[in-house]
C-alpha positions in Angstrom: 66.2 94.4 72.6 69.8 93.1 71.9 72.1 91.3 74.8 75.1 93.3 73.2 76.9 95.3 75.9 76.5 98.8 75.0 79.4 100.0 76.9 82.2 98.5 75.0 83.3 98.1 70.9 84.5 95.5 69.3 88.0 95.8 67.2 90.6 93.5 65.6 94.1 94.7 66.8 96.9 92.9 64.8 94.6 90.4 63.9 93.1 89.3 67.4 89.1 90.7 68.4 89.1 92.8 71.5 86.6 94.3 73.5 86.8 97.8 74.6 85.2 100.4 76.7 83.5 102.9 74.3 84.6 106.5 74.0 88.4 104.6 73.8 91.1 106.4 72.2 94.0 104.9 69.7 96.5 106.4 72.2 94.5 103.7 74.9 94.9 101.0 72.5 98.7 101.5 71.7 99.2 101.7 75.4 97.4 98.6 75.9 99.2 97.0 72.9 102.5 97.9 74.7 101.2 96.4 78.3 101.9 99.7 80.0 105.4 100.2 79.4 106.9 103.7 78.0 106.0 104.0 74.4 109.3 104.3 72.3 109.5 108.1 71.0 110.3 106.7 67.4 109.7 103.9 65.5 105.8 103.2 66.0 103.1 103.7 63.4 99.1 102.8 63.7 97.0 102.7 60.9 93.0 102.3 61.5 91.3 100.8 58.8 94.5 100.9 56.3 94.8 104.3 57.1 97.9 105.6 58.9 96.8 108.1 61.8 99.8 110.1 63.1 100.9 110.0 66.7 99.8 113.5 66.9 96.2 112.3 66.9 96.4 109.6 68.8 94.8 111.3 72.0 91.9 112.3 70.1 90.8 109.5 67.4 88.2 107.9 69.0 87.6 104.2 67.8 84.3 102.9 66.4 83.3 99.4 66.3 84.2 97.3 63.8 87.4 99.1 63.3 90.7 97.2 62.1 93.9 98.5 64.0 97.7 97.5 62.8 100.2 98.6 65.6 103.7 98.6 64.0 107.1 98.9 65.4 109.6 99.6 62.5 113.4 98.6 63.4 116.3 98.8 62.0 118.6 95.5 61.0 121.4 94.6 59.1 
């Protein structure tokens, strides 16, 4: 029997290892990334395993162990 905690999964978020509860959604992780601040209405993209996930799917997109997540803030510059 493994000593691994089966209530958590291991993810990579922007290159950092993270342990989160089983059944976490992409929206949970995006909110965690922004530390509870309100999410900007525009300018955020999220990818899981190098595939963009549409914002409309974030709240239902269940994460699995070893997923690689990248959250990008798009800003305009001059």
